[in-house]
mmCIF file of the N, C-alpha and C atoms, coordinates in Angstrom:
data_MODEL
# 
_entry.id   MODEL 
# 
loop_
_atom_site.group_PDB 
_atom_site.id 
_atom_site.type_symbol 
_atom_site.label_atom_id 
_atom_site.label_alt_id 
_atom_site.label_comp_id 
_atom_site.label_asym_id 
_atom_site.label_entity_id 
_atom_site.label_seq_id 
_atom_site.pdbx_PDB_ins_code 
_atom_site.Cartn_x 
_atom_site.Cartn_y 
_atom_site.Cartn_z 
_atom_site.occupancy 
_atom_site.B_iso_or_equiv 
_atom_site.pdbx_formal_charge 
_atom_site.auth_seq_id 
_atom_site.auth_comp_id 
_atom_site.auth_asym_id 
_atom_site.auth_atom_id 
_atom_site.pdbx_PDB_model_num 
ATOM 1   N N  . MET A 1 1  ? -12.127 2.323   22.804  1.00 0.00 ? 1  MET A N  1 
ATOM 2   C CA . MET A 1 1  ? -11.354 1.324   23.504  1.00 0.00 ? 1  MET A CA 1 
ATOM 3   C C  . MET A 1 1  ? -12.177 0.037   23.573  1.00 0.00 ? 1  MET A C  1 
ATOM 4   N N  . ARG A 1 2  ? -11.581 -1.057  23.108  1.00 0.00 ? 2  ARG A N  1 
ATOM 5   C CA . ARG A 1 2  ? -12.226 -2.370  23.144  1.00 0.00 ? 2  ARG A CA 1 
ATOM 6   C C  . ARG A 1 2  ? -11.258 -3.365  23.747  1.00 0.00 ? 2  ARG A C  1 
ATOM 7   N N  . GLN A 1 3  ? -11.783 -4.347  24.464  1.00 0.00 ? 3  GLN A N  1 
ATOM 8   C CA . GLN A 1 3  ? -10.968 -5.400  25.055  1.00 0.00 ? 3  GLN A CA 1 
ATOM 9   C C  . GLN A 1 3  ? -9.858  -4.853  25.950  1.00 0.00 ? 3  GLN A C  1 
ATOM 10  N N  . GLY A 1 4  ? -10.009 -3.641  26.434  1.00 0.00 ? 4  GLY A N  1 
ATOM 11  C CA . GLY A 1 4  ? -9.021  -3.072  27.320  1.00 0.00 ? 4  GLY A CA 1 
ATOM 12  C C  . GLY A 1 4  ? -7.799  -2.506  26.625  1.00 0.00 ? 4  GLY A C  1 
ATOM 13  N N  . PHE A 1 5  ? -7.785  -2.456  25.297  1.00 0.00 ? 5  PHE A N  1 
ATOM 14  C CA . PHE A 1 5  ? -6.661  -1.898  24.546  1.00 0.00 ? 5  PHE A CA 1 
ATOM 15  C C  . PHE A 1 5  ? -7.058  -0.560  23.943  1.00 0.00 ? 5  PHE A C  1 
ATOM 16  N N  . SER A 1 6  ? -6.076  0.303   23.827  1.00 0.00 ? 6  SER A N  1 
ATOM 17  C CA . SER A 1 6  ? -6.300  1.610   23.237  1.00 0.00 ? 6  SER A CA 1 
ATOM 18  C C  . SER A 1 6  ? -5.384  1.765   22.022  1.00 0.00 ? 6  SER A C  1 
ATOM 19  N N  . ILE A 1 7  ? -5.965  2.268   20.933  1.00 0.00 ? 7  ILE A N  1 
ATOM 20  C CA . ILE A 1 7  ? -5.200  2.506   19.707  1.00 0.00 ? 7  ILE A CA 1 
ATOM 21  C C  . ILE A 1 7  ? -4.903  3.996   19.641  1.00 0.00 ? 7  ILE A C  1 
ATOM 22  N N  . PRO A 1 8  ? -3.706  4.439   19.450  1.00 0.00 ? 8  PRO A N  1 
ATOM 23  C CA . PRO A 1 8  ? -2.464  3.740   19.166  1.00 0.00 ? 8  PRO A CA 1 
ATOM 24  C C  . PRO A 1 8  ? -1.590  3.534   20.396  1.00 0.00 ? 8  PRO A C  1 
ATOM 25  N N  . GLU A 1 9  ? -2.080  3.835   21.584  1.00 0.00 ? 9  GLU A N  1 
ATOM 26  C CA . GLU A 1 9  ? -1.234  3.738   22.780  1.00 0.00 ? 9  GLU A CA 1 
ATOM 27  C C  . GLU A 1 9  ? -0.769  2.309   23.058  1.00 0.00 ? 9  GLU A C  1 
ATOM 28  N N  . ASP A 1 10 ? -1.671  1.337   22.990  1.00 0.00 ? 10 ASP A N  1 
ATOM 29  C CA . ASP A 1 10 ? -1.324  -0.063  23.277  1.00 0.00 ? 10 ASP A CA 1 
ATOM 30  C C  . ASP A 1 10 ? -1.013  -0.869  22.011  1.00 0.00 ? 10 ASP A C  1 
ATOM 31  N N  . ILE A 1 11 ? -1.772  -0.622  20.979  1.00 0.00 ? 11 ILE A N  1 
ATOM 32  C CA . ILE A 1 11 ? -1.622  -1.357  19.719  1.00 0.00 ? 11 ILE A CA 1 
ATOM 33  C C  . ILE A 1 11 ? -1.649  -0.347  18.580  1.00 0.00 ? 11 ILE A C  1 
ATOM 34  N N  . GLN A 1 12 ? -0.677  -0.474  17.672  1.00 0.00 ? 12 GLN A N  1 
ATOM 35  C CA . GLN A 1 12 ? -0.667  0.376   16.490  1.00 0.00 ? 12 GLN A CA 1 
ATOM 36  C C  . GLN A 1 12 ? -1.101  -0.464  15.291  1.00 0.00 ? 12 GLN A C  1 
ATOM 37  N N  . VAL A 1 13 ? -1.890  0.126   14.403  1.00 0.00 ? 13 VAL A N  1 
ATOM 38  C CA . VAL A 1 13 ? -2.463  -0.601  13.275  1.00 0.00 ? 13 VAL A CA 1 
ATOM 39  C C  . VAL A 1 13 ? -2.128  0.137   11.979  1.00 0.00 ? 13 VAL A C  1 
ATOM 40  N N  . VAL A 1 14 ? -1.677  -0.632  10.979  1.00 0.00 ? 14 VAL A N  1 
ATOM 41  C CA . VAL A 1 14 ? -1.384  -0.070  9.663   1.00 0.00 ? 14 VAL A CA 1 
ATOM 42  C C  . VAL A 1 14 ? -2.106  -0.900  8.621   1.00 0.00 ? 14 VAL A C  1 
ATOM 43  N N  . GLY A 1 15 ? -2.814  -0.235  7.739   1.00 0.00 ? 15 GLY A N  1 
ATOM 44  C CA . GLY A 1 15 ? -3.494  -0.903  6.637   1.00 0.00 ? 15 GLY A CA 1 
ATOM 45  C C  . GLY A 1 15 ? -2.674  -0.799  5.367   1.00 0.00 ? 15 GLY A C  1 
ATOM 46  N N  . PHE A 1 16 ? -3.238  -1.268  4.272   1.00 0.00 ? 16 PHE A N  1 
ATOM 47  C CA . PHE A 1 16 ? -2.531  -1.242  2.998   1.00 0.00 ? 16 PHE A CA 1 
ATOM 48  C C  . PHE A 1 16 ? -3.496  -0.849  1.903   1.00 0.00 ? 16 PHE A C  1 
ATOM 49  N N  . ASP A 1 17 ? -3.092  0.035   1.018   1.00 0.00 ? 17 ASP A N  1 
ATOM 50  C CA . ASP A 1 17 ? -3.796  0.422   -0.193  1.00 0.00 ? 17 ASP A CA 1 
ATOM 51  C C  . ASP A 1 17 ? -4.430  1.809   -0.113  1.00 0.00 ? 17 ASP A C  1 
ATOM 52  N N  . ASN A 1 18 ? -4.542  2.392   1.058   1.00 0.00 ? 18 ASN A N  1 
ATOM 53  C CA . ASN A 1 18 ? -5.064  3.749   1.225   1.00 0.00 ? 18 ASN A CA 1 
ATOM 54  C C  . ASN A 1 18 ? -6.396  3.970   0.520   1.00 0.00 ? 18 ASN A C  1 
ATOM 55  N N  . SER A 1 19 ? -7.329  3.052   0.685   1.00 0.00 ? 19 SER A N  1 
ATOM 56  C CA . SER A 1 19 ? -8.663  3.264   0.126   1.00 0.00 ? 19 SER A CA 1 
ATOM 57  C C  . SER A 1 19 ? -9.311  4.441   0.854   1.00 0.00 ? 19 SER A C  1 
ATOM 58  N N  . TYR A 1 20 ? -10.343 5.012   0.265   1.00 0.00 ? 20 TYR A N  1 
ATOM 59  C CA . TYR A 1 20 ? -10.981 6.180   0.862   1.00 0.00 ? 20 TYR A CA 1 
ATOM 60  C C  . TYR A 1 20 ? -11.552 5.879   2.252   1.00 0.00 ? 20 TYR A C  1 
ATOM 61  N N  . LEU A 1 21 ? -11.842 4.623   2.539   1.00 0.00 ? 21 LEU A N  1 
ATOM 62  C CA . LEU A 1 21 ? -12.379 4.259   3.848   1.00 0.00 ? 21 LEU A CA 1 
ATOM 63  C C  . LEU A 1 21 ? -11.346 4.406   4.960   1.00 0.00 ? 21 LEU A C  1 
ATOM 64  N N  . SER A 1 22 ? -10.066 4.383   4.607   1.00 0.00 ? 22 SER A N  1 
ATOM 65  C CA . SER A 1 22 ? -9.000  4.501   5.608   1.00 0.00 ? 22 SER A CA 1 
ATOM 66  C C  . SER A 1 22 ? -9.115  5.783   6.416   1.00 0.00 ? 22 SER A C  1 
ATOM 67  N N  . SER A 1 23 ? -9.482  6.859   5.752   1.00 0.00 ? 23 SER A N  1 
ATOM 68  C CA . SER A 1 23 ? -9.592  8.143   6.446   1.00 0.00 ? 23 SER A CA 1 
ATOM 69  C C  . SER A 1 23 ? -10.948 8.333   7.098   1.00 0.00 ? 23 SER A C  1 
ATOM 70  N N  . MET A 1 24 ? -11.918 7.485   6.782   1.00 0.00 ? 24 MET A N  1 
ATOM 71  C CA . MET A 1 24 ? -13.268 7.629   7.329   1.00 0.00 ? 24 MET A CA 1 
ATOM 72  C C  . MET A 1 24 ? -13.474 6.837   8.617   1.00 0.00 ? 24 MET A C  1 
ATOM 73  N N  . ASN A 1 25 ? -12.584 5.882   8.905   1.00 0.00 ? 25 ASN A N  1 
ATOM 74  C CA . ASN A 1 25 ? -12.683 5.098   10.141  1.00 0.00 ? 25 ASN A CA 1 
ATOM 75  C C  . ASN A 1 25 ? -12.417 5.975   11.348  1.00 0.00 ? 25 ASN A C  1 
ATOM 76  N N  . LEU A 1 26 ? -12.890 5.551   12.488  1.00 0.00 ? 26 LEU A N  1 
ATOM 77  C CA . LEU A 1 26 ? -12.556 6.208   13.751  1.00 0.00 ? 26 LEU A CA 1 
ATOM 78  C C  . LEU A 1 26 ? -11.902 5.180   14.650  1.00 0.00 ? 26 LEU A C  1 
ATOM 79  N N  . PRO A 1 27 ? -10.643 5.307   14.973  1.00 0.00 ? 27 PRO A N  1 
ATOM 80  C CA . PRO A 1 27 ? -9.715  6.341   14.510  1.00 0.00 ? 27 PRO A CA 1 
ATOM 81  C C  . PRO A 1 27 ? -9.324  6.094   13.054  1.00 0.00 ? 27 PRO A C  1 
ATOM 82  N N  . SER A 1 28 ? -8.910  7.168   12.373  1.00 0.00 ? 28 SER A N  1 
ATOM 83  C CA . SER A 1 28 ? -8.519  7.023   10.967  1.00 0.00 ? 28 SER A CA 1 
ATOM 84  C C  . SER A 1 28 ? -7.273  6.146   10.871  1.00 0.00 ? 28 SER A C  1 
ATOM 85  N N  . LEU A 1 29 ? -7.241  5.320   9.834   1.00 0.00 ? 29 LEU A N  1 
ATOM 86  C CA . LEU A 1 29 ? -6.252  4.252   9.700   1.00 0.00 ? 29 LEU A CA 1 
ATOM 87  C C  . LEU A 1 29 ? -4.979  4.727   8.998   1.00 0.00 ? 29 LEU A C  1 
ATOM 88  N N  . THR A 1 30 ? -3.843  4.564   9.671   1.00 0.00 ? 30 THR A N  1 
ATOM 89  C CA . THR A 1 30 ? -2.550  4.754   9.014   1.00 0.00 ? 30 THR A CA 1 
ATOM 90  C C  . THR A 1 30 ? -2.445  3.675   7.946   1.00 0.00 ? 30 THR A C  1 
ATOM 91  N N  . THR A 1 31 ? -1.934  4.030   6.779   1.00 0.00 ? 31 THR A N  1 
ATOM 92  C CA . THR A 1 31 ? -1.948  3.079   5.677   1.00 0.00 ? 31 THR A CA 1 
ATOM 93  C C  . THR A 1 31 ? -0.750  3.266   4.753   1.00 0.00 ? 31 THR A C  1 
ATOM 94  N N  . ILE A 1 32 ? -0.493  2.240   3.973   1.00 0.00 ? 32 ILE A N  1 
ATOM 95  C CA . ILE A 1 32 ? 0.528   2.285   2.928   1.00 0.00 ? 32 ILE A CA 1 
ATOM 96  C C  . ILE A 1 32 ? -0.198  2.572   1.616   1.00 0.00 ? 32 ILE A C  1 
ATOM 97  N N  . GLU A 1 33 ? 0.249   3.609   0.918   1.00 0.00 ? 33 GLU A N  1 
ATOM 98  C CA . GLU A 1 33 ? -0.357  3.952   -0.370  1.00 0.00 ? 33 GLU A CA 1 
ATOM 99  C C  . GLU A 1 33 ? 0.517   3.418   -1.496  1.00 0.00 ? 33 GLU A C  1 
ATOM 100 N N  . GLN A 1 34 ? -0.125  2.773   -2.456  1.00 0.00 ? 34 GLN A N  1 
ATOM 101 C CA . GLN A 1 34 ? 0.583   2.287   -3.630  1.00 0.00 ? 34 GLN A CA 1 
ATOM 102 C C  . GLN A 1 34 ? -0.185  2.749   -4.866  1.00 0.00 ? 34 GLN A C  1 
ATOM 103 N N  . SER A 1 35 ? 0.514   2.955   -5.948  1.00 0.00 ? 35 SER A N  1 
ATOM 104 C CA . SER A 1 35 ? -0.108  3.431   -7.176  1.00 0.00 ? 35 SER A CA 1 
ATOM 105 C C  . SER A 1 35 ? -0.564  2.255   -8.025  1.00 0.00 ? 35 SER A C  1 
ATOM 106 N N  . ALA A 1 36 ? -1.875  2.050   -8.095  1.00 0.00 ? 36 ALA A N  1 
ATOM 107 C CA . ALA A 1 36 ? -2.416  0.977   -8.925  1.00 0.00 ? 36 ALA A CA 1 
ATOM 108 C C  . ALA A 1 36 ? -2.096  1.235   -10.396 1.00 0.00 ? 36 ALA A C  1 
ATOM 109 N N  . VAL A 1 37 ? -2.076  2.496   -10.809 1.00 0.00 ? 37 VAL A N  1 
ATOM 110 C CA . VAL A 1 37 ? -1.756  2.844   -12.194 1.00 0.00 ? 37 VAL A CA 1 
ATOM 111 C C  . VAL A 1 37 ? -0.315  2.450   -12.512 1.00 0.00 ? 37 VAL A C  1 
ATOM 112 N N  . GLU A 1 38 ? 0.610   2.762   -11.604 1.00 0.00 ? 38 GLU A N  1 
ATOM 113 C CA . GLU A 1 38 ? 2.015   2.421   -11.841 1.00 0.00 ? 38 GLU A CA 1 
ATOM 114 C C  . GLU A 1 38 ? 2.231   0.907   -11.842 1.00 0.00 ? 38 GLU A C  1 
ATOM 115 N N  . ILE A 1 39 ? 1.521   0.198   -10.976 1.00 0.00 ? 39 ILE A N  1 
ATOM 116 C CA . ILE A 1 39 ? 1.612   -1.269  -10.963 1.00 0.00 ? 39 ILE A CA 1 
ATOM 117 C C  . ILE A 1 39 ? 1.111   -1.824  -12.298 1.00 0.00 ? 39 ILE A C  1 
ATOM 118 N N  . ALA A 1 40 ? -0.008  -1.305  -12.788 1.00 0.00 ? 40 ALA A N  1 
ATOM 119 C CA . ALA A 1 40 ? -0.570  -1.772  -14.056 1.00 0.00 ? 40 ALA A CA 1 
ATOM 120 C C  . ALA A 1 40 ? 0.360   -1.455  -15.223 1.00 0.00 ? 40 ALA A C  1 
ATOM 121 N N  . GLU A 1 41 ? 0.926   -0.239  -15.243 1.00 0.00 ? 41 GLU A N  1 
ATOM 122 C CA . GLU A 1 41 ? 1.844   0.136   -16.324 1.00 0.00 ? 41 GLU A CA 1 
ATOM 123 C C  . GLU A 1 41 ? 3.094   -0.740  -16.324 1.00 0.00 ? 41 GLU A C  1 
ATOM 124 N N  . THR A 1 42 ? 3.662   -0.973  -15.156 1.00 0.00 ? 42 THR A N  1 
ATOM 125 C CA . THR A 1 42 ? 4.861   -1.806  -15.050 1.00 0.00 ? 42 THR A CA 1 
ATOM 126 C C  . THR A 1 42 ? 4.565   -3.228  -15.503 1.00 0.00 ? 42 THR A C  1 
ATOM 127 N N  . THR A 1 43 ? 3.431   -3.766  -15.080 1.00 0.00 ? 43 THR A N  1 
ATOM 128 C CA . THR A 1 43 ? 3.024   -5.121  -15.471 1.00 0.00 ? 43 THR A CA 1 
ATOM 129 C C  . THR A 1 43 ? 2.808   -5.208  -16.968 1.00 0.00 ? 43 THR A C  1 
ATOM 130 N N  . TYR A 1 44 ? 2.111   -4.223  -17.526 1.00 0.00 ? 44 TYR A N  1 
ATOM 131 C CA . TYR A 1 44 ? 1.851   -4.190  -18.967 1.00 0.00 ? 44 TYR A CA 1 
ATOM 132 C C  . TYR A 1 44 ? 3.160   -4.146  -19.757 1.00 0.00 ? 44 TYR A C  1 
ATOM 133 N N  . ASN A 1 45 ? 4.053   -3.232  -19.369 1.00 0.00 ? 45 ASN A N  1 
ATOM 134 C CA . ASN A 1 45 ? 5.331   -3.098  -20.088 1.00 0.00 ? 45 ASN A CA 1 
ATOM 135 C C  . ASN A 1 45 ? 6.156   -4.381  -20.026 1.00 0.00 ? 45 ASN A C  1 
ATOM 136 N N  . CYS A 1 46 ? 6.182   -5.024  -18.878 1.00 0.00 ? 46 CYS A N  1 
ATOM 137 C CA . CYS A 1 46 ? 6.923   -6.279  -18.732 1.00 0.00 ? 46 CYS A CA 1 
ATOM 138 C C  . CYS A 1 46 ? 6.295   -7.373  -19.604 1.00 0.00 ? 46 CYS A C  1 
ATOM 139 N N  . LEU A 1 47 ? 4.972   -7.436  -19.627 1.00 0.00 ? 47 LEU A N  1 
ATOM 140 C CA . LEU A 1 47 ? 4.277   -8.435  -20.435 1.00 0.00 ? 47 LEU A CA 1 
ATOM 141 C C  . LEU A 1 47 ? 4.553   -8.214  -21.927 1.00 0.00 ? 47 LEU A C  1 
ATOM 142 N N  . VAL A 1 48 ? 4.494   -6.958  -22.376 1.00 0.00 ? 48 VAL A N  1 
ATOM 143 C CA . VAL A 1 48 ? 4.791   -6.654  -23.777 1.00 0.00 ? 48 VAL A CA 1 
ATOM 144 C C  . VAL A 1 48 ? 6.230   -7.049  -24.102 1.00 0.00 ? 48 VAL A C  1 
ATOM 145 N N  . ASP A 1 49 ? 7.170   -6.729  -23.201 1.00 0.00 ? 49 ASP A N  1 
ATOM 146 C CA . ASP A 1 49 ? 8.570   -7.116  -23.408 1.00 0.00 ? 49 ASP A CA 1 
ATOM 147 C C  . ASP A 1 49 ? 8.717   -8.638  -23.497 1.00 0.00 ? 49 ASP A C  1 
ATOM 148 N N  . LEU A 1 50 ? 8.016   -9.359  -22.641 1.00 0.00 ? 50 LEU A N  1 
ATOM 149 C CA . LEU A 1 50 ? 8.074   -10.825 -22.686 1.00 0.00 ? 50 LEU A CA 1 
ATOM 150 C C  . LEU A 1 50 ? 7.548   -11.347 -24.019 1.00 0.00 ? 50 LEU A C  1 
ATOM 151 N N  . ILE A 1 51 ? 6.436   -10.797 -24.476 1.00 0.00 ? 51 ILE A N  1 
ATOM 152 C CA . ILE A 1 51 ? 5.838   -11.226 -25.750 1.00 0.00 ? 51 ILE A CA 1 
ATOM 153 C C  . ILE A 1 51 ? 6.791   -10.940 -26.906 1.00 0.00 ? 51 ILE A C  1 
ATOM 154 N N  . ASN A 1 52 ? 7.449   -9.786  -26.863 1.00 0.00 ? 52 ASN A N  1 
ATOM 155 C CA . ASN A 1 52 ? 8.363   -9.393  -27.933 1.00 0.00 ? 52 ASN A CA 1 
ATOM 156 C C  . ASN A 1 52 ? 9.743   -10.038 -27.801 1.00 0.00 ? 52 ASN A C  1 
ATOM 157 N N  . GLY A 1 53 ? 9.972   -10.762 -26.735 1.00 0.00 ? 53 GLY A N  1 
ATOM 158 C CA . GLY A 1 53 ? 11.250  -11.431 -26.536 1.00 0.00 ? 53 GLY A CA 1 
ATOM 159 C C  . GLY A 1 53 ? 12.380  -10.499 -26.130 1.00 0.00 ? 53 GLY A C  1 
ATOM 160 N N  . SER A 1 54 ? 12.035  -9.314  -25.642 1.00 0.00 ? 54 SER A N  1 
ATOM 161 C CA . SER A 1 54 ? 13.072  -8.346  -25.288 1.00 0.00 ? 54 SER A CA 1 
ATOM 162 C C  . SER A 1 54 ? 13.154  -8.079  -23.790 1.00 0.00 ? 54 SER A C  1 
ATOM 163 N N  . CYS A 1 55 ? 12.556  -8.953  -23.027 1.00 0.00 ? 55 CYS A N  1 
ATOM 164 C CA . CYS A 1 55 ? 12.552  -8.753  -21.573 1.00 0.00 ? 55 CYS A CA 1 
ATOM 165 C C  . CYS A 1 55 ? 13.918  -9.087  -20.993 1.00 0.00 ? 55 CYS A C  1 
ATOM 166 N N  . GLN A 1 56 ? 14.499  -8.147  -20.272 1.00 0.00 ? 56 GLN A N  1 
ATOM 167 C CA . GLN A 1 56 ? 15.800  -8.361  -19.640 1.00 0.00 ? 56 GLN A CA 1 
ATOM 168 C C  . GLN A 1 56 ? 15.661  -9.226  -18.386 1.00 0.00 ? 56 GLN A C  1 
ATOM 169 N N  . SER A 1 57 ? 14.677  -8.879  -17.531 1.00 0.00 ? 57 SER A N  1 
ATOM 170 C CA . SER A 1 57 ? 14.494  -9.596  -16.278 1.00 0.00 ? 57 SER A CA 1 
ATOM 171 C C  . SER A 1 57 ? 13.086  -9.348  -15.761 1.00 0.00 ? 57 SER A C  1 
ATOM 172 N N  . THR A 1 58 ? 12.494  -10.371 -15.172 1.00 0.00 ? 58 THR A N  1 
ATOM 173 C CA . THR A 1 58 ? 11.171  -10.215 -14.581 1.00 0.00 ? 58 THR A CA 1 
ATOM 174 C C  . THR A 1 58 ? 11.253  -10.163 -13.065 1.00 0.00 ? 58 THR A C  1 
ATOM 175 N N  . GLU A 1 59 ? 12.471  -10.133 -12.537 1.00 0.00 ? 59 GLU A N  1 
ATOM 176 C CA . GLU A 1 59 ? 12.651  -10.132 -11.086 1.00 0.00 ? 59 GLU A CA 1 
ATOM 177 C C  . GLU A 1 59 ? 12.785  -8.721  -10.541 1.00 0.00 ? 59 GLU A C  1 
ATOM 178 N N  . ASP A 1 60 ? 12.392  -8.559  -9.292  1.00 0.00 ? 60 ASP A N  1 
ATOM 179 C CA . ASP A 1 60 ? 12.623  -7.338  -8.519  1.00 0.00 ? 60 ASP A CA 1 
ATOM 180 C C  . ASP A 1 60 ? 12.125  -6.054  -9.171  1.00 0.00 ? 60 ASP A C  1 
ATOM 181 N N  . GLN A 1 61 ? 10.923  -6.069  -9.651  1.00 0.00 ? 61 GLN A N  1 
ATOM 182 C CA . GLN A 1 61 ? 10.305  -4.830  -10.116 1.00 0.00 ? 61 GLN A CA 1 
ATOM 183 C C  . GLN A 1 61 ? 9.839   -4.071  -8.873  1.00 0.00 ? 61 GLN A C  1 
ATOM 184 N N  . GLN A 1 62 ? 10.421  -2.924  -8.612  1.00 0.00 ? 62 GLN A N  1 
ATOM 185 C CA . GLN A 1 62 ? 10.073  -2.167  -7.409  1.00 0.00 ? 62 GLN A CA 1 
ATOM 186 C C  . GLN A 1 62 ? 9.278   -0.923  -7.766  1.00 0.00 ? 62 GLN A C  1 
ATOM 187 N N  . ILE A 1 63 ? 8.168   -0.770  -7.070  1.00 0.00 ? 63 ILE A N  1 
ATOM 188 C CA . ILE A 1 63 ? 7.309   0.393   -7.252  1.00 0.00 ? 63 ILE A CA 1 
ATOM 189 C C  . ILE A 1 63 ? 7.234   1.104   -5.906  1.00 0.00 ? 63 ILE A C  1 
ATOM 190 N N  . PRO A 1 64 ? 7.536   2.392   -5.881  1.00 0.00 ? 64 PRO A N  1 
ATOM 191 C CA . PRO A 1 64 ? 7.556   3.105   -4.601  1.00 0.00 ? 64 PRO A CA 1 
ATOM 192 C C  . PRO A 1 64 ? 6.185   3.137   -3.923  1.00 0.00 ? 64 PRO A C  1 
ATOM 193 N N  . VAL A 1 65 ? 6.221   3.123   -2.606  1.00 0.00 ? 65 VAL A N  1 
ATOM 194 C CA . VAL A 1 65 ? 5.014   3.259   -1.791  1.00 0.00 ? 65 VAL A CA 1 
ATOM 195 C C  . VAL A 1 65 ? 5.221   4.428   -0.831  1.00 0.00 ? 65 VAL A C  1 
ATOM 196 N N  . GLN A 1 66 ? 4.135   4.868   -0.212  1.00 0.00 ? 66 GLN A N  1 
ATOM 197 C CA . GLN A 1 66 ? 4.217   5.985   0.720   1.00 0.00 ? 66 GLN A CA 1 
ATOM 198 C C  . GLN A 1 66 ? 3.401   5.649   1.970   1.00 0.00 ? 66 GLN A C  1 
ATOM 199 N N  . LEU A 1 67 ? 3.968   5.951   3.134   1.00 0.00 ? 67 LEU A N  1 
ATOM 200 C CA . LEU A 1 67 ? 3.259   5.768   4.399   1.00 0.00 ? 67 LEU A CA 1 
ATOM 201 C C  . LEU A 1 67 ? 2.408   7.001   4.656   1.00 0.00 ? 67 LEU A C  1 
ATOM 202 N N  . ILE A 1 68 ? 1.101   6.798   4.818   1.00 0.00 ? 68 ILE A N  1 
ATOM 203 C CA . ILE A 1 68 ? 0.176   7.877   5.144   1.00 0.00 ? 68 ILE A CA 1 
ATOM 204 C C  . ILE A 1 68 ? -0.150  7.745   6.624   1.00 0.00 ? 68 ILE A C  1 
ATOM 205 N N  . LYS A 1 69 ? 0.429   8.628   7.441   1.00 0.00 ? 69 LYS A N  1 
ATOM 206 C CA . LYS A 1 69 ? 0.254   8.544   8.888   1.00 0.00 ? 69 LYS A CA 1 
ATOM 207 C C  . LYS A 1 69 ? -1.062  9.178   9.298   1.00 0.00 ? 69 LYS A C  1 
ATOM 208 N N  . ARG A 1 70 ? -1.828  8.389   10.074  1.00 0.00 ? 70 ARG A N  1 
ATOM 209 C CA . ARG A 1 70 ? -3.091  8.890   10.606  1.00 0.00 ? 70 ARG A CA 1 
ATOM 210 C C  . ARG A 1 70 ? -3.155  8.553   12.092  1.00 0.00 ? 70 ARG A C  1 
ATOM 211 N N  . GLU A 1 71 ? -4.323  8.294   12.604  1.00 0.00 ? 71 GLU A N  1 
ATOM 212 C CA . GLU A 1 71 ? -4.515  8.184   14.053  1.00 0.00 ? 71 GLU A CA 1 
ATOM 213 C C  . GLU A 1 71 ? -4.206  6.824   14.663  1.00 0.00 ? 71 GLU A C  1 
ATOM 214 N N  . THR A 1 72 ? -3.965  5.795   13.863  1.00 0.00 ? 72 THR A N  1 
ATOM 215 C CA . THR A 1 72 ? -3.744  4.461   14.447  1.00 0.00 ? 72 THR A CA 1 
ATOM 216 C C  . THR A 1 72 ? -2.277  4.156   14.710  1.00 0.00 ? 72 THR A C  1 
ATOM 217 N N  . THR A 1 73 ? -1.403  5.135   14.491  1.00 0.00 ? 73 THR A N  1 
ATOM 218 C CA . THR A 1 73 ? 0.008   4.986   14.856  1.00 0.00 ? 73 THR A CA 1 
ATOM 219 C C  . THR A 1 73 ? 0.490   6.269   15.490  1.00 0.00 ? 73 THR A C  1 
ATOM 220 N N  . ARG A 1 74 ? 1.597   6.159   16.236  1.00 0.00 ? 74 ARG A N  1 
ATOM 221 C CA . ARG A 1 74 ? 2.169   7.347   16.875  1.00 0.00 ? 74 ARG A CA 1 
ATOM 222 C C  . ARG A 1 74 ? 3.207   8.000   16.017  1.00 0.00 ? 74 ARG A C  1 
# 
């Protein structure tokens, strides 16, 4: 407890990227996990399509994410 606040009772905290440090913190950090491999593959495929002139659209490429619940949220 710092500054009179308690996590997750008073303040809930969510990180992004689910690095290995997220689970090593005290309290362990709730985080959003994203696939760097899938982001790279999607980017590569879109770039190749653009180069080849066969790209349909570069908008709204969605890559799924997952919420990893740990101790910083209820």
